[in-house]
C-alpha positions as CSV (number, residue, x, y, z in Angstrom):
1,X,-17.7,-44.5,3.9
2,X,-15.6,-42.4,6.9
3,X,-17.5,-40.5,9.5
4,X,-15.8,-36.9,9.0
5,X,-14.2,-36.0,11.8
6,X,-13.0,-32.9,10.6
7,X,-16.6,-31.8,9.9
8,X,-17.6,-32.4,13.8
9,X,-13.9,-30.8,14.9
10,X,-14.3,-27.6,12.7
11,X,-18.2,-27.1,13.2
12,X,-17.8,-24.8,16.8
13,X,-15.5,-22.7,14.7
14,X,-17.2,-21.8,11.9
15,X,-19.2,-18.9,13.1
16,X,-15.6,-17.1,14.3
17,X,-14.1,-17.9,10.7
18,X,-12.8,-15.2,8.1
19,X,-13.5,-16.2,4.2
20,X,-10.1,-17.0,3.8
21,X,-10.4,-19.4,6.7
22,X,-13.8,-20.9,5.3
23,X,-11.9,-22.1,2.0
24,X,-9.8,-23.9,4.2
25,X,-12.1,-25.4,6.2
26,X,-14.0,-26.5,3.0
27,X,-10.8,-28.3,1.8
28,X,-10.4,-29.9,4.9
29,X,-13.4,-31.3,4.8
30,X,-13.3,-32.0,1.2
31,X,-10.5,-34.2,2.0
32,X,-11.4,-36.1,4.5
33,X,-8.5,-38.6,5.8
34,X,-6.7,-37.9,2.6
35,X,-5.9,-34.5,4.5
36,X,-3.0,-36.8,6.5
37,X,-1.2,-37.3,3.4
38,X,-0.7,-33.5,2.6
39,X,2.4,-31.5,3.7
40,X,1.8,-28.2,4.4
41,X,2.7,-27.0,0.7
42,X,0.7,-29.0,-0.9
43,X,-2.4,-27.6,0.8
44,X,-0.8,-23.7,0.1
45,X,-1.1,-25.5,-4.0
46,X,-4.2,-26.8,-3.4
47,X,-6.1,-23.2,-1.6
48,X,-4.1,-20.7,-3.6
49,X,-2.8,-20.0,0.2
50,X,0.3,-19.3,2.2
51,X,1.3,-21.8,4.4
52,X,1.5,-19.8,7.0
53,X,-2.2,-19.3,6.5
54,X,-2.6,-22.6,6.8
55,X,-0.5,-23.2,10.2
56,X,-1.7,-19.9,11.8
57,X,-5.9,-21.7,11.2
58,X,-4.5,-25.5,12.4
59,X,-2.9,-23.0,15.7
60,X,-6.6,-21.0,15.8
61,X,-8.1,-24.9,16.2
62,X,-6.2,-25.8,18.8
63,X,-3.5,-27.4,17.7
64,X,0.1,-26.6,18.2
65,X,1.5,-27.9,14.9
66,X,0.3,-29.5,11.9
67,X,1.3,-32.7,12.6
68,X,-0.5,-33.1,15.5
69,X,-3.7,-32.2,13.4
70,X,-2.5,-34.9,10.9
71,X,-1.8,-37.5,14.1
72,X,-5.7,-36.5,15.9
73,X,-7.3,-36.7,12.6
74,X,-5.7,-40.5,11.5
75,X,-6.5,-41.5,15.0
76,X,-10.4,-40.5,15.1
77,X,-11.3,-41.2,10.9
78,X,-12.9,-44.5,11.0
79,X,-14.8,-46.2,8.7
80,X,-18.8,-46.9,9.0
81,X,-18.3,-50.9,8.6
82,X,-15.4,-50.7,11.6
83,X,-17.6,-48.6,13.9
84,X,-20.6,-51.1,13.5
85,X,-18.7,-53.9,14.8
86,X,-18.4,-51.6,17.8
87,X,-20.3,-51.8,21.2
88,X,-20.0,-48.0,21.8
89,X,-20.3,-45.3,19.7
90,X,-17.6,-43.0,21.5
91,X,-14.6,-42.6,19.3
92,X,-12.0,-42.1,22.4
93,X,-13.6,-45.4,24.2
94,X,-12.3,-49.1,23.9
95,X,-13.1,-52.2,25.9
96,X,-9.7,-52.0,27.7
97,X,-10.9,-49.2,29.4
98,X,-11.9,-49.4,33.3
99,X,-15.2,-48.1,34.7
100,X,-13.7,-45.0,35.7
101,X,-12.2,-44.4,32.9
102,X,-15.1,-45.0,31.0
103,X,-17.0,-42.6,33.2
104,X,-14.7,-39.8,32.9
105,X,-14.6,-40.3,29.5
106,X,-18.3,-39.8,28.6
107,X,-18.2,-36.5,31.2
108,X,-15.8,-35.0,28.8
109,X,-18.0,-35.9,25.7
110,X,-20.9,-34.8,27.4
111,X,-19.2,-31.0,28.4
112,X,-17.6,-31.1,24.8
113,X,-21.4,-31.8,22.9
114,X,-22.8,-28.5,25.0
115,X,-19.8,-26.5,24.4
116,X,-20.3,-26.8,20.9
117,X,-24.4,-26.7,21.4
118,X,-23.3,-23.1,22.9
119,X,-21.6,-22.3,19.6
120,X,-23.9,-23.6,17.1
121,X,-26.7,-22.1,18.3
122,X,-28.8,-19.4,16.4
123,X,-30.7,-16.6,18.1
124,X,-32.5,-15.9,15.0
125,X,-33.7,-19.5,14.9
126,X,-34.5,-19.5,18.6
127,X,-36.5,-16.6,18.3
128,X,-38.4,-17.8,15.0
129,X,-39.2,-20.9,17.2
130,X,-40.6,-18.8,20.1
131,X,-42.6,-16.3,17.7
132,X,-44.4,-19.5,16.9
133,X,-45.0,-21.1,20.3
134,X,-46.1,-17.3,21.5
135,X,-48.5,-17.5,18.6
136,X,-50.0,-20.9,19.1
137,X,-53.2,-21.8,21.9
138,X,-51.8,-25.6,21.8
139,X,-48.2,-27.2,21.7
140,X,-48.3,-30.8,21.2
141,X,-45.3,-33.1,21.2
142,X,-44.9,-36.4,18.9
143,X,-42.4,-39.4,18.2
144,X,-41.7,-42.4,18.1
145,X,-39.6,-45.0,20.0
146,X,-36.6,-43.2,21.8
147,X,-37.7,-39.7,20.4
148,X,-40.7,-40.1,21.8
149,X,-39.5,-40.8,25.3
150,X,-37.7,-36.9,24.7
151,X,-41.4,-35.6,23.4
152,X,-42.4,-36.7,27.1
153,X,-39.8,-35.1,29.2
154,X,-40.9,-31.7,27.0
155,X,-44.7,-31.9,27.4
156,X,-43.8,-32.9,31.2
157,X,-41.7,-29.9,31.1
158,X,-44.1,-27.9,29.7
159,X,-47.1,-28.4,31.4
160,X,-45.9,-25.9,33.9
161,X,-45.9,-23.5,31.8
162,X,-49.4,-21.1,31.0
163,X,-49.9,-22.3,27.8
164,X,-52.0,-26.0,27.0
165,X,-50.2,-29.0,25.9
166,X,-50.8,-32.2,24.5
167,X,-48.5,-35.8,23.6
168,X,-49.3,-38.5,22.2
169,X,-47.5,-41.6,22.2
170,X,-49.1,-44.1,19.4
171,X,-48.6,-43.1,15.6
172,X,-52.2,-43.7,14.6
173,X,-53.5,-41.9,17.6
174,X,-50.8,-39.1,16.0
175,X,-52.0,-39.0,12.7
176,X,-55.4,-39.0,13.8
177,X,-55.2,-36.3,15.8
178,X,-53.0,-34.2,13.5
179,X,-55.8,-33.9,11.0
180,X,-57.7,-32.0,13.6
181,X,-54.6,-29.1,14.1
182,X,-54.2,-26.0,12.5
183,X,-52.5,-22.7,12.4
184,X,-53.8,-21.6,16.2
185,X,-51.0,-25.5,16.9
186,X,-47.7,-25.4,17.4
187,X,-46.0,-29.0,17.1
188,X,-42.3,-30.5,18.2
189,X,-41.9,-33.5,16.1
190,X,-38.6,-35.4,17.5
191,X,-37.0,-38.4,15.1
192,X,-32.8,-38.3,15.6
193,X,-32.3,-40.0,12.4
194,X,-35.1,-37.4,11.1
195,X,-36.1,-40.7,8.5
196,X,-38.5,-42.1,10.7
197,X,-40.9,-42.6,8.5
198,X,-44.0,-42.3,11.0
199,X,-43.2,-39.2,12.2
200,X,-42.7,-38.1,8.3
201,X,-46.2,-38.8,7.9
202,X,-47.6,-37.0,10.5
203,X,-45.7,-34.2,9.8
204,X,-47.1,-34.0,5.6
205,X,-50.5,-34.0,7.4
206,X,-49.6,-30.6,9.9
207,X,-48.2,-29.0,7.0
208,X,-51.3,-29.7,5.1
209,X,-53.4,-28.3,7.8
210,X,-50.9,-25.2,7.8
211,X,-50.0,-26.3,11.0
212,X,-46.9,-24.7,12.5
213,X,-43.8,-27.1,13.0
214,X,-40.7,-27.3,15.6
215,X,-38.3,-30.1,14.3
216,X,-35.4,-31.8,16.4
217,X,-33.0,-33.8,14.7
218,X,-30.0,-35.3,13.8
219,X,-29.5,-34.6,10.0
220,X,-29.6,-31.7,7.9
221,X,-30.6,-33.2,5.0
222,X,-34.0,-35.0,5.6
223,X,-37.8,-34.5,3.7
224,X,-38.5,-33.5,7.6
225,X,-36.9,-30.5,8.3
226,X,-38.0,-29.2,4.4
227,X,-41.1,-30.3,6.2
228,X,-40.5,-28.0,9.5
229,X,-41.4,-24.6,9.7
230,X,-38.2,-24.3,12.2
231,X,-35.4,-27.2,12.5
232,X,-33.0,-27.5,14.8
233,X,-30.3,-29.8,14.2
234,X,-28.7,-31.4,16.8
235,X,-24.6,-32.4,16.3
236,X,-23.3,-35.3,17.9
237,X,-20.8,-37.9,17.2
238,X,-23.1,-41.1,16.9
239,X,-26.5,-38.8,14.5
240,X,-23.3,-39.7,11.8
241,X,-24.3,-43.5,12.4
242,X,-27.8,-43.1,12.8
243,X,-27.5,-45.1,16.6
244,X,-28.9,-44.5,19.6
245,X,-30.2,-40.9,21.3
246,X,-27.2,-41.0,23.7
247,X,-25.3,-37.8,23.9
248,X,-27.9,-35.8,21.8
249,X,-31.0,-36.7,24.1
250,X,-29.4,-34.2,26.0
251,X,-28.8,-31.9,23.7
252,X,-32.2,-31.9,22.7
253,X,-33.1,-31.4,26.3
254,X,-30.6,-28.5,26.6
255,X,-32.6,-26.7,23.3
256,X,-36.7,-27.6,24.9
257,X,-34.7,-25.9,28.2
258,X,-34.2,-23.4,26.4
259,X,-37.5,-22.5,24.5
260,X,-39.1,-23.3,28.2
261,X,-37.3,-20.9,30.0
262,X,-37.4,-18.1,27.6
263,X,-41.3,-19.2,27.6
264,X,-41.9,-18.8,31.5
265,X,-40.8,-14.9,31.3
266,X,-42.7,-14.4,28.3
267,X,-45.5,-14.4,30.2
268,X,-44.1,-14.2,33.7
269,X,-47.0,-13.9,35.8
270,X,-49.3,-16.3,34.1
271,X,-46.8,-18.8,34.0
272,X,-45.9,-18.7,37.8
273,X,-49.6,-18.5,38.9
274,X,-49.5,-21.9,36.2
275,X,-47.0,-23.2,38.2
276,X,-48.6,-22.2,41.5
277,X,-51.2,-24.6,40.6
278,X,-49.7,-27.4,39.6
279,X,-47.2,-27.5,43.2
280,X,-50.3,-26.9,44.8
281,X,-52.0,-30.0,43.1
282,X,-49.2,-32.4,43.6
283,X,-49.3,-31.6,47.4
284,X,-50.9,-34.9,48.1
285,X,-48.6,-37.1,46.4
286,X,-45.8,-35.2,48.9
287,X,-45.6,-38.2,52.4
288,X,-46.7,-36.0,55.5
289,X,-44.6,-36.5,58.4
290,X,-46.7,-37.6,61.4
291,X,-47.8,-35.0,64.1
292,X,-45.0,-35.2,67.7
């Protein structure tokens, strides 16, 4: 199975495509790597569109011409088996790169991922998630493994608000606690693969109790997404390979930051008061300078 580079390439532009451009994009994604064996004439015949229209589309997504587009596709498609044999999950990093080159490529990759996130953000979905949070008495943050670390970071952030928060790392305790929650609770579930059995089982209990569920995941088509009230799908290069949440964790935390800041301004006076109380409580942890 190949990683569909075209799907990743086209995703940031999807919102701006007209009907004709959507036809071309869908056809490219369906073709996958086979697009490199097509001419403009072939594609025009396949889609019923003119060669000029397809050429303009390729220009719109950032390429000087059709040959450059095909070179990019050919160099970025690799099979799952080929990727499993690599140490890094980033397609443009190799063992021949110097440490500085790796650093530059990683920074660029993170920037690109954040740009893609900005392009794909759904205002309606953000507002739906915020409405769930506004109507809840307590926010809960659950995950397993690496996702539990992201859940903990999110919990730590929302502790600053005036809303009661809860974090549990142990799976058995999550299951037990889920039985006690109800419609006044909102639970954030983190699972990069979206297929973590433990998280899905927790979600089932939450659903049975009519708990509001906000899912952050890297997989569109899972039972976890189906069980959610609102789901944020984070698309990053490694999500296709079910790998560790490398770039993805930055994207998850950016979404959490968006929701956090919006919540803080929703009831600014209450949240300022909460933040000030926390700051005062933490004063004792600061090193005091000796008097002179």
